[in-house]
Each structure stands twice: as structure tokens, then as C-alpha cells.
C-alpha positions in Angstrom: 117.4 45.5 141.7 113.6 45.3 141.6 110.7 44.0 143.8 108.4 41.6 141.9 106.2 40.4 144.7 105.3 41.2 148.3 103.3 39.4 151.1 102.8 40.0 154.7 106.1 38.4 155.7 108.0 38.2 152.4 109.6 40.4 149.8 110.6 38.9 146.4 113.7 40.5 144.7 115.5 40.1 141.4 118.6 41.9 139.9 120.8 41.8 136.9 124.1 40.1 136.7 127.1 42.3 137.4 130.4 41.7 135.6 133.3 40.5 137.8 131.1 39.7 140.7 131.6 36.3 142.4 128.8 36.7 145.0 126.0 38.9 146.0 124.9 40.1 149.5 121.4 41.3 150.4 120.5 43.1 153.6 117.0 44.2 154.7 116.6 46.4 157.8 113.3 47.4 159.3 113.1 51.2 159.2 111.0 51.8 162.3 111.7 48.7 164.2 115.0 48.2 166.2 117.0 45.0 166.0 115.1 43.4 163.2 117.1 42.8 160.0 117.8 40.2 157.4 121.1 39.1 155.7 121.7 36.6 153.0 124.6 35.7 150.6 124.2 34.3 147.1 126.5 33.0 144.4 127.3 34.7 141.2 124.7 32.6 139.4 121.8 33.5 141.7 120.1 36.6 140.6 117.0 36.6 142.9 116.2 36.5 146.5 113.2 35.9 148.9 113.2 37.8 152.1 111.1 35.9 154.6 110.0 36.1 158.3 109.5 39.8 157.9 107.1 41.9 160.0 103.8 42.6 158.3 103.0 46.2 157.3 106.6 47.3 157.9 109.0 49.3 155.7 112.4 47.8 155.0 115.6 49.4 153.6 117.0 46.8 151.3 120.6 46.9 150.0 122.2 44.6 147.4 126.0 44.4 146.9 128.1 42.8 144.2 131.4 41.3 145.7 134.4 39.9 143.7 136.3 36.9 144.7 138.7 39.0 146.8 135.7 40.2 148.9 135.8 43.6 147.5 132.4 45.3 146.9 132.2 46.1 143.2 128.8 47.9 143.3 125.7 48.3 145.4 122.1 49.5 145.2 119.3 50.3 147.7 115.5 50.4 147.7 112.7 50.9 150.2 109.8 48.4 150.3 106.9 47.8 152.7 105.5 44.4 153.5 101.8 43.7 153.0 99.3 43.9 155.9 98.5 40.8 158.0 96.1 38.1 156.7 92.5 38.9 157.5 90.1 36.4 159.2 86.5 35.9 157.9 83.8 36.3 160.6 80.8 35.3 158.4 79.7 35.1 154.8 76.0 35.0 153.6 73.8 35.6 150.5 70.8 37.9 150.5 70.6 38.3 146.8 70.9 35.7 144.2 73.8 37.4 142.5 76.0 38.4 145.5 77.6 37.2 148.8 78.3 39.5 151.6 81.5 38.9 153.8 82.3 40.3 157.3 85.8 40.4 158.9 87.9 42.2 161.4 90.0 45.1 160.3 93.7 44.5 159.7 96.2 47.2 160.7 97.8 49.0 157.8 95.4 47.7 155.2 94.1 50.3 152.9 91.7 47.9 151.1 90.6 44.3 150.8 90.4 41.9 148.0 87.3 39.6 148.2 87.3 36.4 146.0 84.4 34.0 145.2 85.5 30.9 143.4 83.3 28.3 141.8 85.5 25.7 140.1 87.6 27.5 137.5 85.5 30.6 137.8 86.7 33.3 140.2 85.2 36.7 140.8 87.1 39.4 142.8 86.0 42.6 144.3 88.1 45.3 146.0 86.5 47.0 149.1 87.8 49.4 151.6 86.2 48.0 154.8 84.0 45.3 156.2 81.4 44.2 155.2 82.1 43.7 151.5 79.9 42.2 148.8 81.0 40.1 145.8 78.6 40.8 142.9 78.0 39.1 139.6 77.5 35.6 141.0 75.1 32.9 139.8 71.9 32.1 141.7 71.7 29.0 143.8 75.5 28.3 143.5 78.1 27.4 146.2 81.2 29.5 146.3 84.5 29.4 148.2 85.1 32.8 149.7 88.6 34.3 150.7 89.8 37.7 151.6 93.3 39.4 151.3 94.4 42.7 152.9 96.1 45.3 150.7 98.4 48.3 151.2 100.9 50.2 149.2 103.4 47.4 149.6 101.2 44.6 148.2 98.7 42.0 149.2 98.6 39.5 152.0 98.0 35.8 151.5 94.4 34.7 151.2 92.5 34.1 154.4 91.1 30.7 155.3 88.2 30.1 152.9 84.5 29.7 153.8 81.8 28.1 151.6 78.6 30.0 151.0 75.6 29.3 148.6 73.7 32.2 146.8 69.9 32.3 147.2 67.4 31.5 144.4 66.9 34.0 141.6 63.6 35.9 141.4 60.9 34.7 139.1 60.7 37.0 136.0 57.1 38.0 135.9 55.0 38.5 132.7 52.0 40.6 133.7 48.9 41.7 131.8 45.4 42.9 132.4 43.1 40.8 130.2 40.1 42.8 131.4 39.4 45.9 133.3 39.0 44.0 136.6 41.7 41.4 136.4 45.5 41.0 136.2 47.2 37.8 134.9 50.7 36.9 136.2 53.0 34.3 134.8 56.7 33.4 135.0 59.2 30.8 134.0 60.5 28.0 136.4 63.3 29.1 138.7 66.4 26.8 139.2 66.3 24.9 142.5 62.8 26.4 143.3 60.1 24.2 144.9 57.4 26.8 145.3 56.4 30.4 144.6 54.7 33.2 146.5 52.7 36.0 144.6 51.2 39.0 146.3 49.1 42.0 144.9 48.2 45.4 146.5 47.0 48.7 145.2 50.0 51.0 144.7 48.2 53.8 146.6 48.0 51.6 149.7 44.2 51.5 149.7 42.5 48.2 150.1 44.0 44.9 151.3 46.9 42.7 150.0 46.1 39.6 148.0 48.7 36.8 148.4 48.9 33.4 146.8 51.4 30.5 147.2 51.7 28.0 144.4 53.9 25.5 142.7 52.5 26.6 139.3 54.0 29.3 137.1 50.9 31.5 136.7 48.0 33.0 138.5 45.1 35.5 137.8 43.9 38.1 140.3 40.3 39.0 139.7 37.6 41.4 141.0 40.1 44.3 140.8 39.3 48.0 140.3 39.4 49.1 136.6 42.2 51.4 135.6 44.0 51.1 139.0 47.7 50.7 139.5 48.7 47.6 141.5 52.1 46.5 142.8 52.8 42.7 142.3 55.6 41.0 144.2 56.8 37.4 143.7 59.6 35.1 144.9 60.7 31.5 144.9 61.8 29.3 147.8 64.1 26.2 147.8 63.8 22.9 149.5 65.0 24.4 152.8 62.2 26.9 152.6 64.6 29.8 152.1 63.1 32.5 150.0 65.1 33.8 147.0 65.1 37.2 145.4 61.7 38.9 145.0 60.5 40.5 141.8 58.3 43.6 142.0 56.1 44.8 139.1 53.6 47.6 138.9 50.6 46.8 136.7 47.5 48.9 136.0 44.3 47.2 135.1 42.9 48.2 131.8 40.3 51.0 131.8 36.5 50.8 131.4 34.9 52.1 128.3 34.3 55.9 128.4 30.8 57.1 129.1 28.6 59.9 127.7 30.1 60.1 124.2 29.2 63.3 122.4 29.9 64.1 118.7 29.9 67.6 117.3 30.5 68.1 113.6 32.6 71.0 112.3 31.3 71.6 108.8 33.9 74.2 107.8 36.8 71.7 108.1 35.1 68.4 107.5 36.0 67.1 111.0 34.2 65.9 114.1 34.9 66.9 117.7 34.2 63.8 119.9 34.1 64.2 123.7 33.4 61.8 126.6 33.6 61.5 130.4 37.2 60.4 131.4 37.6 56.8 132.4 39.5 55.9 135.6 43.1 54.9 134.9 42.9 55.7 131.2 46.1 57.3 129.8 45.0 57.7 126.2 41.9 57.4 124.2 41.3 56.4 120.6 38.4 57.5 118.5 37.4 55.5 115.5 35.0 56.8 112.8 34.0 53.8 110.7 32.2 53.8 107.3 32.4 50.4 105.6 36.0 49.4 105.2 37.2 53.0 105.8 38.3 53.8 109.3 39.4 57.2 110.5 41.2 57.4 113.9 42.4 60.0 116.3 44.3 59.5 119.6 44.5 61.8 122.6 45.3 61.9 126.2 42.5 64.4 126.9 38.7 63.8 127.0 38.1 65.1 123.5 39.5 64.4 120.1 39.1 65.8 116.6 38.6 63.3 113.8 39.9 64.9 110.7 39.5 64.2 107.0 35.9 63.1 107.1 34.3 62.7 103.8 31.4 64.7 102.8 28.0 63.0 102.2 28.9 60.1 104.5 27.5 58.5 107.6 30.0 57.3 110.2 29.7 55.1 113.3 31.9 56.6 116.0 33.5 54.5 118.8 35.7 55.6 121.7 38.2 53.2 123.3 40.2 54.0 126.5 43.8 52.8 126.8 46.5 52.6 129.4 49.7 50.6 129.7 47.7 47.5 130.7 45.6 47.5 127.5 42.4 48.8 126.0 38.8 49.0 127.1 35.9 47.7 125.1 34.7 50.2 122.5 31.8 52.3 123.4 28.4 51.9 121.8 28.4 53.4 118.3 27.3 57.0 117.9 26.0 57.9 114.4 27.6 60.9 112.6 26.3 62.3 109.4 28.6 64.7 107.7 27.7 67.7 105.5 26.7 66.8 101.9 29.3 67.0 99.2 29.4 69.9 96.8 26.9 69.3 94.0 28.4 68.2 90.7 27.5 68.1 87.1 26.6 71.8 87.2 25.2 73.1 84.0 24.6 76.8 83.1 22.4 77.7 80.2 20.6 80.8 78.9 17.2 79.5 78.3 16.4 82.7 76.6 18.0 86.1 76.5 18.1 87.5 80.0 17.4 84.2 81.8 20.1 82.0 83.3 19.2 78.4 84.2 21.5 76.6 86.7 21.1 72.8 87.2 23.1 70.2 89.1 22.9 66.5 90.3 21.5 65.5 93.7 24.1 64.6 96.4 23.9 62.1 99.2 22.5 63.5 102.5 21.6 66.8 100.8 18.3 68.1 102.1 18.2 71.4 100.1 20.4 73.5 97.9 21.3 77.2 97.7 22.7 78.7 94.5 24.7 81.9 94.8 25.1 84.1 91.7 27.5 87.1 92.0 28.0 89.5 89.1 31.2 91.2 88.4 29.8 94.5 89.6 29.5 93.0 93.1 25.8 92.4 93.2 24.9 88.9 94.5 21.6 87.0 94.5 20.7 83.5 95.6 18.1 80.8 95.2 17.0 78.3 97.9 15.4 75.1 96.6 14.9 71.4 97.3 15.0 70.7 93.6 18.0 70.6 91.3 17.4 73.7 89.1 17.3 77.5 89.7 16.6 80.3 87.3 18.0 83.9 87.5 17.6 87.0 85.6 20.8 88.1 83.7 22.0 91.1 81.9 24.1 91.3 78.8 27.8 91.8 79.1 28.1 90.6 82.7 30.3 87.8 84.1 28.5 85.8 86.7 30.3 83.7 89.3 28.1 80.8 90.3 28.5 78.4 93.2 26.1 75.7 94.4 25.9 74.5 98.0 24.0 71.6 99.5 22.8 71.7 103.1 21.6 69.3 105.8 21.5 69.4 109.6 25.3 69.1 109.8 25.7 72.3 107.8 26.8 73.5 104.4 28.7 71.5 101.8 32.3 72.4 101.0 32.8 75.0 98.2 32.9 73.2 95.0 33.9 74.5 91.6 33.1 78.1 91.1 31.8 78.5 87.6 31.8 81.7 85.7 29.4 82.4 83.0 29.7 85.4 80.7 26.6 86.5 79.0 26.8 87.8 75.5 28.0 91.4 75.2 25.4 94.1 74.9 24.3 95.3 71.5 25.3 98.8 70.6 22.2 100.9 70.6 21.4 104.0 68.7 24.4 103.7 66.6 24.9 106.5 64.1 25.6 105.9 60.5 26.8 108.9 58.5 27.5 109.0 54.8 30.9 110.7 54.5 31.3 110.2 50.8 29.5 108.5 48.0 30.8 105.1 48.8 31.8 105.4 52.5 29.6 105.3 55.6 31.1 106.1 59.0 29.3 104.2 61.8 29.8 105.2 65.4 28.3 104.1 68.7 28.8 104.2 72.4 30.8 101.5 74.1 28.7 98.6 75.5 29.4 96.3 78.5 31.2 93.1 77.8 32.3 93.9 74.3 35.9 93.3 73.4 35.5 93.8 69.7 32.8 95.0 67.3 31.8 93.8 63.9 30.0 96.1 61.6 28.1 94.5 58.8 26.5 96.2 55.8 24.5 93.8 53.7 22.7 94.4 50.4 21.4 92.2 47.6 24.7 93.0 45.8 27.0 91.7 48.6 28.2 92.2 52.2 30.9 94.5 53.6 32.4 93.7 57.0 34.5 95.8 59.4 36.1 94.5 62.6 37.6 96.7 65.2 38.0 97.2 69.0 37.2 100.9 68.6 33.6 102.2 68.8 33.6 103.5 65.3 34.0 101.8 61.9 34.3 103.1 58.4 32.6 101.1 55.7 34.2 101.9 52.4 33.9 100.7 48.8 30.2 100.5 49.2 28.1 100.4 46.0 26.4 103.7 45.2 22.7 104.1 45.1 22.3 101.0 47.2 20.2 100.4 50.3 22.3 98.5 53.0 21.1 96.8 56.1 23.8 97.9 58.7 24.2 96.0 61.9 26.8 96.5 64.7 27.5 93.2 66.5 29.4 93.1 69.8 31.9 90.3 70.4 33.7 88.8 73.4 36.1 85.8 73.6 34.0 84.2 76.3 30.7 84.2 74.6 31.4 85.1 71.0 29.1 87.4 69.0 25.8 88.8 70.1 23.7 88.0 67.0 20.5 89.6 68.3 21.6 93.2 67.7 19.1 95.4 65.8 20.0 96.8 62.4 19.4 100.0 60.5 18.9 100.7 56.8 21.4 103.1 55.3 21.2 104.2 51.6 24.4 105.2 49.9 24.6 108.3 47.8 23.5 108.1 44.1 26.0 106.9 41.5 28.0 109.5 39.6 26.4 110.4 36.2 28.4 110.1 33.1 28.1 113.0 30.6 27.5 111.6 27.1 27.1 114.8 25.1 26.7 118.6 25.2 24.8 120.2 22.3 24.2 123.8 21.5 20.5 124.4 21.1 20.6 128.2 20.5 22.6 131.2 21.2 23.6 131.0 24.9 21.5 127.8 25.2 23.3 124.4 25.8 21.7 120.9 26.4 23.7 118.4 28.5 23.0 114.7 28.2 24.2 112.0 30.6 23.8 108.4 31.6 22.8 107.3 35.1 21.8 104.0 36.8 20.2 105.6 39.8 16.7 104.7 40.6 15.5 107.9 42.1 17.7 111.0 42.0 17.7 114.6 41.1 20.5 115.8 38.8 22.2 119.2 39.0 24.3 120.3 36.1 26.9 123.0 36.8 28.9 125.0 34.3 31.8 126.6 36.0 34.0 129.2 34.5 35.6 132.6 35.0 32.4 134.2 34.1 30.6 132.4 37.0 28.4 129.5 37.7 25.3 128.4 35.8 23.1 125.6 36.9 20.1 123.6 35.8 18.2 120.8 37.5 16.5 117.8 36.1 15.1 114.4 37.3 15.7 112.9 33.8 19.0 112.4 32.0 19.1 115.8 30.2 19.1 119.4 31.2 19.4 122.8 29.4 21.7 125.6 30.5 20.3 129.0 29.6 21.8 132.4 29.2 25.4 131.3 29.0 27.6 134.3 28.3 29.4 134.4 24.9 33.1 134.0 24.7 33.4 132.0 27.8 35.0 128.6 28.8 33.2 126.3 31.2 33.8 123.0 32.9 30.5 121.2 32.9 29.8 118.5 35.5 26.7 116.7 36.8 25.9 115.5 40.3 23.1 113.3 41.5 21.2 114.0 44.7 18.8 111.9 46.7 17.7 111.9 50.4 20.7 109.6 51.1 23.2 112.2 49.9 25.0 113.6 47.0 27.0 111.7 44.5 30.5 112.5 43.4 30.5 114.8 40.4 30.8 113.3 37.0 33.9 113.8 35.0 34.0 117.3 33.7 33.5 118.1 30.1 34.8 121.4 28.7 32.3 123.8 27.1 33.2 126.9 25.1 30.6 129.4 24.0 31.0 131.3 20.7 32.9 134.5 21.0 31.0 137.7 21.5 30.3 140.1 18.7 32.1 143.5 19.0 29.7 146.0 20.5 31.1 149.0 18.6 32.1 149.2 14.9 33.4 152.3 13.0 33.7 152.5 9.2 35.9 155.3 8.0 36.6 156.0 4.3 40.3 156.6 3.9 40.4 157.1 0.2 37.8 157.0 -2.5 38.4 153.3 -2.8 39.7 152.4 0.6 37.7 152.1 3.8 39.0 151.6 7.3 36.8 149.5 9.6 37.5 149.2 13.3 35.6 147.6 16.2 35.7 146.9 19.8 37.2 143.6 21.1 34.8 140.7 21.1 35.2 138.5 24.2 36.5 135.1 23.3 37.4 136.1 19.7 40.9 135.5 18.4 40.4 136.5 14.7 37.9 138.5 12.9 36.5 138.3 9.3 35.0 141.6 8.0 32.9 141.9 4.9 31.4 144.9 3.0 29.0 143.7 0.4 26.9 145.5 -2.3 25.3 144.5 -5.5 28.3 145.9 -7.2 30.6 143.5 -5.3 32.2 142.9 -1.9 35.3 143.5 0.1 36.7 141.2 2.7 39.5 141.0 5.2 40.6 138.4 8.0 42.7 139.8 10.8 44.0 139.3 14.3 43.6 143.0 15.0 40.4 144.9 15.8 40.6 147.0 12.6 40.9 146.3 8.9 41.4 148.3 5.6 39.2 147.3 2.8 40.1 148.3 -0.8 38.2 148.3 -4.0 35.4 150.3 -2.5 33.1 151.8 -5.1 32.3 155.4 -4.3 28.8 156.4 -3.9 27.7 152.8 -3.1 25.6 151.4 -0.2 27.2 148.4 1.5 26.0 145.9 4.1 28.5 145.4 6.9 29.1 142.0 8.6 31.8 140.6 10.9 32.6 137.1 12.0 34.2 136.7 15.5 36.2 133.5 15.5 37.6 131.8 18.7 40.8 130.0 19.1 39.0 126.7 18.7 37.2 127.8 15.6 33.8 128.8 17.1 32.3 131.6 15.1 29.8 134.3 15.8 28.2 136.0 12.9 27.7 139.7 13.6 25.7 142.1 11.4 25.9 145.9 11.7 24.2 149.0 10.2 24.8 149.4 6.4 27.5 151.7 5.1 27.4 154.0 2.1 30.6 155.0 0.6 31.1 158.7 -0.1 30.3 160.3 -3.5 33.0 160.3 -6.1 35.5 163.2 -6.1 34.9 165.6 -9.1 37.3 165.8 -12.0 38.6 168.5 -14.2 39.0 171.1 -11.4 40.0 174.5 -12.8 40.3 178.1 -11.3 39.3 181.3 -12.8 39.9 184.9 -11.6 37.0 187.0 -10.7 37.9 190.5 -10.4 40.9 191.7 -8.4 40.5 189.4 -5.5 38.0 186.6 -6.4 38.3 183.1 -7.9 35.8 180.7 -9.4 36.5 177.0 -9.1 35.0 174.7 -11.8 34.7 170.9 -11.8 32.9 168.1 -13.5 30.4 166.5 -11.1 30.2 162.8 -10.7 26.6 163.2 -9.7 24.3 166.1 -10.4 22.3 165.8 -7.2 25.0 166.4 -4.7 26.8 169.5 -3.5 30.5 170.0 -3.3 32.8 171.8 -0.9 35.8 173.7 -2.2 38.7 174.3 0.1 41.6 176.7 -0.7 44.6 176.8 1.6 47.5 179.1 1.2 50.1 180.9 3.3 48.0 184.0 3.4 44.7 182.3 4.5 42.3 179.5 4.1 39.0 179.7 2.2 36.0 177.4 1.9 33.1 177.5 -0.5 30.1 175.1 -0.7 28.0 174.8 -3.9 24.4 174.1 -4.2 23.2 170.7 -5.5 23.5 170.4 -9.2 26.0 173.4 -9.5 29.5 172.5 -10.7 31.3 175.6 -9.6 31.9 177.8 -6.6 33.1 181.4 -6.2 35.6 182.4 -3.6 36.2 186.2 -3.0 38.6 188.3 -1.1 41.5 186.2 -1.9 44.9 187.8 -1.7 46.9 187.7 -4.8 50.5 186.6 -5.3 50.1 183.4 -3.3 50.2 179.7 -4.0 47.0 177.8 -3.0 46.2 174.1 -2.5 42.7 173.5 -3.9 40.6 170.5 -2.9 37.0 169.9 -4.2 35.2 167.1 -2.5 31.6 166.0 -2.3 29.7 167.2 0.7 28.6 164.5 3.3 25.4 164.4 5.1 27.1 165.9 8.1 28.8 168.5 5.9 32.2 167.0 6.7 35.1 167.5 4.4 36.6 164.6 2.7 40.3 164.6 2.8 41.0 162.0 0.2 40.0 163.9 -3.0 43.0 165.1 -5.2 44.8 168.3 -4.2 45.9 170.8 -6.8 48.3 173.7 -6.4 47.4 176.9 -8.1 49.2 180.3 -8.3 47.2 183.4 -8.5 48.8 185.9 -11.0 47.6 189.3 -12.4 48.1 189.7 -16.3 45.9 192.7 -17.1 42.7 194.5 -16.6 40.3 191.9 -18.2 37.3 191.0 -16.3 37.9 187.3 -16.4 41.3 186.0 -16.3 42.5 182.4 -16.2 44.6 181.6 -13.2 
């Protein structure tokens, strides 16, 4: 069983069909009220019931029973349900606003809330309130509504109260307000439904002054002679034919401000902007500043009494206006204030070196530029400047410096912005006092001190025969493969990438050493005298000939192409070379030519006669000699020998003959020295027919046949018992030897006597025996 509706005096029930039931019985008993109950019977086809004539705001215990045809209760169910409160009674209903109606009533016991209803044809608007009075919202203006009210508790709602008709008031005119000028406000609105007239009033929002009010049937009105920039409160409402006023509409409107006074413009040159200030205008909320130049307009907005206009263009004149603004509108712009900005940075800057050491800087004139300042700063930190009203400045410059150049224009507003900073690098300095040293006949080493601004150096040696170049980053350069005996103009140029080569550098003349001579011939003029001949292409040179050997050094000097070496030692080998000398230096030596002097003659010679026909000649060693050729020569003939040794045996010598002695010392290469010595005389011939005769008991006479009658002879006896010698007088052919022991064998030699009384050992020896045969006075032995 369920309750599907409740009123103040009724409860509406429904239940489901129960199988086997032939009827149903419903009982409702008031819980807190004695003797008030309700009983009803229903057939088996009736499944709902309405309990009526109940007490409002009362809780009932409700029981439903299913009964079969025998009157037996098959099943039952119970529920508790309260009735709704009693129906309220409306005391009054009225409209104060165009979208609502307010209702007043007496409170109903047990009601926890009330349901207000406003019905206009098919439209119904309901509102739940807790107590009186209650207001129905969301209604249409100037519309008649039927108003009812129902009380509500937990059990349900009562039936509606008796209705009451009430009409909503007119809607408020919707104002459109503006301030066309700083001392007026214009108000307009649209027509209001059912309105026959309108009332508009205006008063300062701060309460000062008097209220202005105007009734009209029109839909617009203008209030004039108002205070600029002042907030006003405007109120308007409409009335109907009965003179009842509708909703009012309130609007706060400020008059537009007056134009600001005392406009000041201060230009900030560093940022190309202007600071504009003014006296605040009454009622102004914001301000706008306009800087105008032709079609270009720059603006800034602010709520304070100053504003910065950025992004001004250099070299321009602007007209500056200030306008005040508030929510009502804008004031008239102030009178224009002229603003001249700083000049632009000069352009078309040209930097030239009019002449060495003088920089010329020029530029184009700029708009609003009164004068110009050029700053020139060198890379060593030194800065100079030039102040001029013209478009050119000149500065002194030094070589090898980089100058940073900037040009500024000036006027009363200040300095122009920084334009392009130009750098100009002057030509590097020239190496001064460079040193050129001839390190060999064809090589000059040039060195110098580093100079400012140079990144590379070029050394140039020029002559009529050609040019030699050397490029290097070092401060030294070696010029090689130069032509000998040539005068070169040597210049060291400095070079930088920024400016190239400094072509004004001074040069020096450097002469190379003489060319090397070439020996053409060496001729022997006399003993120990040699002439050397050479070829040379040098213009002016002195030549030194050097003969170098183990024996030492020999020199001769000449300014021509020949020179004689004197007193060269015999038997020596030399290497002969020639060099040329000049103030520029010394040439390389010529190719050496070997020179060999003839061997020396032996200083000592000894001639010894070995036999009567053989002579031994010996001599000291001749320096440089390899072989010797010896000759003994007389009118009777000559004897020769050629040997490697320092002695020689000559045969076929004729005894008793005068010879001339000569010797040729011959070197390994065939050079020969002819040596002549003192004459040699061979010894006298040995005697022949030598015989011995006894003289007495102990003497012997030796006879011989003399080869010559004018010489003397020496007789020499040698035996075991003694040796005996006897010398004869010239022209005598015998010699007596006494006191000789007998009975001995003797060797007898008779030889011619020499000038020095020397004995010759090569004459024949004979052996004799001395025997006694009797008493005769002379006995042959």
C-alpha cells in the first residue's frame, strides 16, 4: 500500500491486488486525537481509496486488510501518514517592483512552508517561502496575475487559497547616458510598455549641490552647465495612466574632463623618448599623449600626470598634445607643444688619408644638427676629438694604429645616437735601420726590429738583372740565389691585411760579393816561380791566389787576371785557388787546380870508386823525387844509370879520367830537376907486372910497371907475421920494404896513391912466399 497524494482533509491510497481476496478493508485512526477514525470496504476490483473528512495537520495510522469470501483476513499492511496543514487565507497582494508581487497571510498551524503561485493564462510561476510575507519573482512588468497560496508540511500540501488578482508595476526605463562635453550629460531611453510619462533627476554623487529633476513624455533629455569631470547620479522612472510610478533606474555618470593645463615636454636624448607632464584635470582617470609628425603618430597612456613617449625618431620635430579621459569620454586636446628631437647619427662617413700621417673624416649633414663632434680613439687608448659646424675634420695619425671613429651631431636636445663606429687601420710602420749582412757570396741576411701594425714583411732586392722577393712573418729574411758582383736595392715592406703594404719604406743599397774566378792556366815561369791565370767578370775586385800544401801556404795578390807565386818549394804538391775581394765581401774560392813543383835535387852526393872500372855513386833523398837518373860524362865517354834507390853503380869507368857528374830527380808525374855536382876524377890505373925481390936477410923490393910516370904508388904487404907499407916517389916504379920476417906468405897489393894518400883496395892482390935459397945478395922471391 502507498500514499500518492495528501491534502488538508484527504489522503489518497493505492495498493496491489492480493490473490484470493474478495474484498479489502481500510481503517484510518488519528494517532493523537481520540474518537476520530475512518473505515471503508472495497470490492476485490477496487485497488485505491480516498480517505476524506480528515483533520488537517494530523497523523493517521492507516491499515489495509485483504479478506476472502469467507471473511477471513488473508493479509494486512499498515502505514503512518500525516494530513497537510489547513488552507491559508491571503490578507493582501501588491507589486512594488515590475518583476514581483508580494503576498501577506496569516500563519497556518503545522505549516513548515508555503507555496506561492502567480498565474497569467497558461503561465504559472511558483515560489516556496517559509513565512509571510512572500514574494513571487520573475514576473512580467504591467501584467495582471491571479495569486494563490498553499500551506505545506511533511505530509503534503493544502488546497490553494482563494485567489486574488494583482497587477505588476511598470518596468524602469533603461537609460543610455553619455557626456558629450565636459559640462553636460545626455540621457536617453526606450519607450516603456503602458507608460504615459517619465521622470528624470540628476545630482552630484558626493551630495554637493542641488538636485535637477525633469518630467517629460519624451525619451531623452540633456542636463547642461554641469561640473567637468564630476560623478553624477541619474535616476529615472515611468508612470502609468493611473499615475503610479514604476521601477526606477539609477545610473552613475561622470562628466568628461577638461583638457589638462600647463603641459611640459622634457626630451631624454639617451633613449630617444620624451617625458610629458601636466597639471591633473578634475575627474580624469587616464591621459593620452600624442606626438604627431605628419602621418606618424606616437602615443602613450597613463593614469598619472606624466607620461613617456618612446620610440621617437631622431632628427624630427613633433607636435605634442595631451587629452584627458574618464569613463564619460575625452577632453579636447591641449594646444600643441613643439618637440624637437636630437639629430640622427651622421651618415655617409668617409675616412681617407689625405697624406701620410693625416686622416680626413667627412660626413653628410643631418636634419636638426647644429654642430658635430668627431671622436677618434686609437687602439692604445688615446682619444682625441674635433668640434665643428662643418662636415669634415682632420686628425694626425701614426702608422700601424687602428683608429675607432664615431661622429655625433648635436642640437639643444642633446647628442645624436651612436651611429656606426668605423675603424680605420693606417698602413703598418716601415722597418727602420734594417741590417743587411752578406753571409755568403750569393746570400744576404736582412734583419730588423718589429714594427707596429705589421702582420707580415716583404723583403725585396732589385737590380738591373732581376728581383728577388722574400715574404715572412718573422723579422728576418734571407735572400739567397743573388747574383754575385751585383748592386741590389734592398727594401723591407711591412704588410697588414687591413691596409695592405706600406710602399713608402726606405731602401738600402747592398752589393753582393764578387763572382768566383775561374782558373784558366798555371804556367811555370822559372824555378820556384809559377804564374796563375784566371777569368773574372767582376767590375772592381782584388784577387788573392793561394797555393795550399803540406809545405804551407803561399799567396799572391793582383787586381788583374794574373798573378805570380814566388819561392815555391821544390818537390811539393799544392792546391791552387783564387778568391775575389771587394768592399762588399769575399767571393767563394775558385775551383782548385793541382800544382806540383819539380822534385828537389839531392843535397849530398858521394862518388866512390869500387873497382878500377866501377864507381858507386850515392846521394841524399830529393824531396818529391821518385826515380833518379845519374850520368858520369867525359870526353872519353859516359856512364849512366836510372834507379829508384838513392845510389847507383856505374861501370865502364876509365881510370885516371876526369868526369862531370849530373843527376836528374824525377817525380811520380814525370817532373824532372836537373842537378849538377862537382866533377869526379877516377883513380889512376893499377900497375901491372908486380914482382918481389929479396934484399938481404930481411928485406924485399917490389917492382911494377907504372901506368903513369908522374904518380906515386903505395905498396902494401900483409902476412901472418905483420903488415908492411911502402910508398914510392913519383916516377919510381919500385919500393923497398925491410925488416920482413922470412918463412911467411904475404899478400901484396900495389895501388896508385890518391891525393889524400888513401889506399885503393881494388888493385889486384898477389900472394908471395919468402924463401931463403943461399947467401947471394939478391935473390928472387
